[in-house]
C-alpha positions as CSV (number, residue, x, y, z in Angstrom):
1,M,-2.1,-9.3,22.1
2,R,0.2,-6.9,20.2
3,F,-1.0,-3.6,21.6
4,G,-2.7,-3.9,25.0
5,L,-4.4,-6.9,26.5
6,A,-7.6,-6.7,24.4
7,P,-7.5,-4.5,21.3
8,K,-10.8,-3.6,19.8
9,W,-10.5,-6.1,17.0
10,A,-9.9,-9.0,19.5
11,R,-13.0,-8.1,21.6
12,M,-15.1,-8.0,18.4
13,K,-13.6,-11.2,17.1
14,L,-14.4,-13.0,20.4
15,A,-18.0,-11.8,20.2
16,A,-18.2,-13.1,16.6
17,E,-16.8,-16.5,17.6
18,R,-19.6,-16.8,20.2
19,G,-22.0,-16.5,17.3
20,A,-22.2,-18.3,14.0
21,M,-19.0,-16.9,12.3
22,A,-15.8,-18.9,12.0
23,L,-13.6,-15.8,11.7
24,K,-10.0,-16.4,12.5
25,I,-7.3,-13.7,12.7
26,T,-3.7,-14.9,13.1
27,P,-0.9,-12.4,13.5
28,T,2.3,-12.9,11.5
29,K,5.7,-13.1,13.3
30,A,6.5,-9.6,12.1
31,T,5.4,-6.4,13.9
32,L,2.6,-6.0,11.3
33,G,0.2,-8.2,9.4
34,A,-2.4,-10.8,10.1
35,L,-3.9,-13.6,8.1
36,V,-7.7,-13.7,8.1
37,H,-9.6,-17.0,7.5
38,G,-13.1,-18.2,7.8
39,I,-14.6,-15.2,6.0
40,D,-16.2,-14.4,2.6
41,L,-15.5,-10.8,1.7
42,A,-18.3,-10.8,-0.8
43,R,-20.8,-11.5,2.0
44,L,-19.9,-9.4,5.1
45,D,-22.4,-8.2,7.7
46,D,-21.8,-5.0,9.5
47,E,-20.5,-6.6,12.6
48,T,-17.9,-8.6,10.8
49,F,-16.8,-5.7,8.7
50,A,-16.3,-3.6,11.9
51,T,-14.0,-6.4,13.2
52,I,-12.0,-6.4,10.0
53,E,-11.6,-2.6,10.0
54,A,-10.4,-2.7,13.6
55,A,-7.9,-5.4,12.9
56,W,-6.7,-3.5,9.8
57,H,-6.0,-0.4,12.0
58,D,-4.1,-2.6,14.5
59,F,-2.0,-4.8,12.1
60,G,-1.5,-2.4,9.2
61,I,-2.0,-5.2,6.6
62,L,-4.5,-8.0,6.4
63,I,-4.0,-11.1,4.2
64,F,-7.2,-12.9,2.9
65,P,-6.1,-16.2,1.3
66,E,-7.9,-17.5,-1.7
67,Q,-10.9,-15.2,-1.8
68,N,-11.2,-15.3,-5.6
69,L,-13.4,-12.2,-5.6
70,S,-14.9,-10.8,-8.8
71,E,-13.9,-7.3,-9.8
72,A,-17.4,-6.1,-8.7
73,A,-17.0,-7.7,-5.3
74,H,-13.5,-6.4,-4.9
75,V,-14.7,-2.9,-5.6
76,A,-17.7,-3.2,-3.3
77,F,-15.5,-4.4,-0.4
78,S,-13.1,-1.6,-1.0
79,R,-15.8,1.1,-0.9
80,R,-16.8,0.1,2.6
81,F,-13.5,1.7,3.8
82,G,-14.1,5.0,1.9
83,I,-14.3,6.7,-1.4
84,L,-12.0,5.2,-4.1
85,E,-9.2,7.0,-5.8
86,R,-8.6,7.3,-9.5
87,N,-5.3,6.2,-11.0
88,V,-2.6,8.6,-12.1
89,T,-1.9,6.9,-15.5
90,A,-3.8,5.4,-18.4
91,N,-0.7,3.3,-19.1
92,D,-2.2,0.1,-17.7
93,V,-4.8,-2.3,-19.1
94,G,-8.5,-1.9,-18.1
95,D,-11.5,0.4,-18.5
96,N,-12.8,0.6,-14.9
97,P,-11.4,3.8,-13.3
98,E,-11.9,2.2,-9.8
99,V,-9.4,-0.5,-10.6
100,V,-5.7,-0.3,-11.3
101,V,-4.4,-3.2,-13.4
102,L,-0.8,-4.2,-12.6
103,S,0.0,-6.7,-15.3
104,N,2.7,-7.6,-17.7
105,V,0.0,-9.1,-20.0
106,K,-0.9,-7.1,-23.1
107,D,-4.5,-6.4,-23.8
108,G,-4.2,-8.1,-27.2
109,G,-2.0,-11.0,-26.0
110,G,1.7,-11.4,-25.3
111,L,3.8,-9.9,-22.6
112,W,5.2,-6.4,-22.0
113,A,9.0,-6.2,-22.3
114,P,10.7,-5.1,-19.0
115,D,12.3,-2.1,-20.7
116,S,9.1,-0.8,-22.4
117,D,7.4,2.2,-20.9
118,H,4.8,0.0,-19.3
119,G,7.5,-2.4,-18.0
120,L,9.3,0.6,-16.4
121,F,6.0,1.7,-14.9
122,L,5.7,-1.7,-13.3
123,K,9.4,-1.7,-12.2
124,G,8.8,1.3,-10.0
125,N,6.7,-0.9,-7.8
126,C,9.8,-2.9,-6.9
127,Y,11.1,-0.1,-4.6
128,W,9.8,0.7,-1.2
129,H,7.0,3.1,-1.4
130,T,3.5,4.1,-0.1
131,D,0.9,4.5,-2.8
132,S,0.1,8.1,-3.9
133,S,2.4,9.9,-1.6
134,F,3.2,12.1,-4.6
135,K,-0.4,13.4,-4.6
136,R,-1.6,16.4,-2.6
137,V,-3.9,14.1,-0.6
138,P,-2.2,10.7,-0.3
139,A,-4.0,7.4,-0.4
140,K,-5.6,5.9,2.7
141,G,-5.3,2.3,1.8
142,S,-4.8,-0.2,-1.0
143,I,-6.4,-3.6,-1.7
144,L,-4.6,-5.9,-4.1
145,S,-5.9,-9.1,-5.6
146,A,-4.0,-11.8,-7.5
147,R,-5.4,-13.2,-10.7
148,I,-2.4,-14.8,-12.4
149,V,0.9,-15.4,-10.5
150,S,4.3,-16.5,-11.7
151,S,5.8,-19.8,-10.7
152,V,8.6,-18.1,-8.8
153,G,9.2,-14.6,-7.6
154,G,6.6,-11.8,-7.6
155,E,6.2,-11.7,-3.8
156,T,5.2,-8.4,-2.1
157,E,7.0,-7.2,1.0
158,Y,5.4,-4.9,3.6
159,A,7.3,-2.8,6.2
160,D,5.9,-1.3,9.4
161,M,6.6,2.4,9.7
162,R,5.0,2.6,13.1
163,A,7.6,0.2,14.6
164,A,10.3,1.9,12.5
165,Y,9.5,5.2,14.2
166,D,9.4,3.6,17.6
167,A,12.9,2.1,16.9
168,L,14.5,5.5,16.2
169,A,16.8,7.1,18.7
170,P,15.0,9.8,20.7
171,G,17.3,12.4,19.2
172,M,16.4,11.4,15.6
173,Q,12.7,11.4,16.5
174,E,13.1,15.0,17.8
175,F,15.1,16.0,14.7
176,L,12.4,14.6,12.3
177,R,9.4,15.9,14.4
178,D,8.7,19.0,12.4
179,K,10.5,18.1,9.2
180,V,8.6,18.1,5.8
181,A,9.6,16.1,2.7
182,V,9.0,16.8,-0.9
183,H,7.3,13.9,-2.7
184,S,7.6,13.7,-6.5
185,Y,6.7,11.0,-9.0
186,A,8.9,12.6,-11.5
187,Y,11.8,12.2,-9.1
188,S,11.1,8.5,-8.4
189,Q,10.4,7.5,-12.0
190,G,13.4,9.5,-13.2
191,L,15.7,7.3,-11.1
192,I,14.7,4.3,-13.1
193,G,14.3,5.9,-16.5
194,G,10.5,5.6,-16.4
195,M,9.5,9.1,-17.6
196,G,7.5,7.5,-20.5
197,A,5.1,6.1,-18.0
198,L,2.9,9.2,-18.2
199,S,1.6,11.6,-20.9
200,Q,2.5,15.3,-20.5
201,D,-1.0,16.0,-19.2
202,E,-0.6,13.3,-16.6
203,W,2.8,14.6,-15.5
204,D,1.3,18.1,-15.2
205,A,-1.4,16.7,-12.8
206,V,1.2,15.4,-10.3
207,P,3.6,18.3,-9.4
208,P,5.8,17.9,-6.4
209,V,4.0,18.0,-3.0
210,E,5.0,18.3,0.6
211,H,4.1,15.9,3.5
212,P,5.3,15.7,7.1
213,L,8.0,13.1,7.7
214,I,6.2,11.9,10.8
215,R,2.4,11.2,10.6
216,T,0.0,10.4,13.4
217,H,-2.6,7.8,12.5
218,P,-6.1,9.2,13.0
219,A,-7.6,5.9,14.3
220,T,-4.8,4.7,16.5
221,G,-2.8,7.8,17.5
222,R,0.4,5.9,16.6
223,R,3.2,7.9,15.0
224,S,5.0,6.6,11.9
225,L,7.6,7.5,9.4
226,Y,6.3,8.7,6.1
227,I,9.0,8.0,3.6
228,G,9.7,5.8,0.5
229,R,10.9,6.2,-3.0
230,H,8.7,9.2,-3.9
231,A,10.3,11.2,-1.0
232,S,12.8,13.4,-2.9
233,H,14.4,15.5,-0.1
234,I,13.7,17.4,3.1
235,V,12.5,21.0,2.9
236,G,15.1,23.4,4.3
237,E,17.9,20.9,4.3
238,N,20.7,20.3,1.8
239,V,19.1,18.3,-1.0
240,E,21.8,15.7,-1.4
241,E,22.4,15.3,2.3
242,S,18.7,14.9,3.1
243,R,18.4,12.4,0.3
244,G,21.1,10.3,1.9
245,L,19.3,10.6,5.2
246,L,16.0,9.5,3.6
247,R,17.7,6.5,2.1
248,R,19.3,5.5,5.4
249,L,16.0,5.8,7.2
250,C,14.3,3.6,4.6
251,E,17.1,1.0,4.8
252,Q,16.9,0.9,8.6
253,A,13.1,0.9,8.7
254,C,12.6,-2.0,6.3
255,R,14.4,-4.7,8.3
256,P,13.2,-7.6,10.4
257,P,11.1,-7.9,12.5
258,R,9.3,-5.0,10.8
259,V,8.9,-6.7,7.5
260,Y,6.4,-9.3,6.2
261,K,6.7,-11.0,2.8
262,H,3.7,-12.4,1.1
263,C,4.0,-15.2,-1.4
264,W,1.0,-14.9,-3.7
265,R,-1.4,-17.6,-4.8
266,A,-4.1,-16.9,-7.4
267,G,-7.2,-15.6,-5.6
268,D,-5.3,-14.1,-2.6
269,M,-6.2,-10.6,-1.5
270,V,-4.1,-8.3,0.7
271,M,-5.1,-4.8,2.0
272,W,-2.6,-2.4,3.6
273,D,-2.7,1.0,5.3
274,N,-0.7,3.5,3.2
275,R,-0.6,5.9,6.1
276,C,1.8,3.7,8.1
277,V,3.0,0.9,5.8
278,L,5.6,0.8,3.0
279,H,5.6,-2.0,0.4
280,R,7.5,-3.3,-2.6
281,G,7.1,-6.0,-5.2
282,H,9.7,-8.5,-6.1
283,D,10.9,-9.3,-9.6
284,H,9.6,-12.4,-11.4
285,P,10.5,-14.1,-14.7
286,S,9.7,-11.7,-17.6
287,D,8.6,-14.6,-19.8
288,Q,5.8,-15.5,-17.3
289,P,2.5,-13.7,-17.0
290,R,1.6,-11.9,-13.7
291,H,-1.8,-10.2,-13.5
292,M,-2.9,-8.3,-10.4
293,V,-5.7,-5.8,-9.8
294,R,-5.8,-3.1,-7.1
295,T,-8.3,-0.6,-5.7
296,T,-7.0,2.5,-3.8
297,I,-8.9,4.1,-1.0
298,A,-8.7,7.8,-1.3
299,G,-7.3,9.9,1.5
300,E,-9.8,11.7,3.6
301,S,-10.0,15.4,3.0
302,V,-12.5,18.2,2.6
303,A,-11.4,18.5,-1.0
304,N,-9.5,15.7,-2.8
305,E,-9.3,16.0,-6.6
306,W,-8.3,12.4,-6.9
307,Q,-11.5,11.0,-5.4
308,L,-13.9,9.1,-7.7
309,P,-17.6,9.7,-7.4
310,A,-19.0,8.0,-4.4
């Protein structure tokens, strides 16, 4: 077992296997991630869901191959983890506010050019980040489903910020302990020329925010780095020098054995914990369609302006 002799998910899985379920949870070779087989996410009883949630907390990401969920089933599964979050931009295709469409396929047919506003919006996903860190209340988790995949490329990588924190020298851990970083979507999109991704009203809704560089997971108590492309600089430090430090931290963090790469097949679903995991997408041929849909679980807070109605 990765953490302790019998983590909660393993005890619950064993109990399930003694019953009628064929649930199988197989850890990856990285410090995060597990593949989950023998389950239909559209038909989960409470006991099985509790096992899945416990495994999610332990592994950071869960991969559910070939689930082929409908949009309604995808949303219903996501809601079991909490209230969903509305998207920051209307620049993607789709009318359901609970679903973010990440696609290079135009609504009326054809493909978006990589240098279009929408193409640059998608390009931002190719850099290490955690979803919604630029919001006052960051996202709790994300659940991504593949509808159309390219013949090559288009993989998604995930990096374990818990193990990254553990690997830091004690002196660096102490230096970062009380540090706060400014997270800004304008900063991250500006680096790739993607300012056309949002309307002025949308930009006004996401001013720079501050978050601790070290977060403690509420369910596991594990500490993790909270960094990524939206982290502009460290409060109270020289801006350019702190940006260099943040880049180095990200480069060092996102290395084996702390990284898992998922090669998508249509129907696959992956969920990850934005509180302790970074991710990035890989390029794919711009003349091939790629259509993904994502739900985002809102961060837990007394007041979160990004939450959708429950």
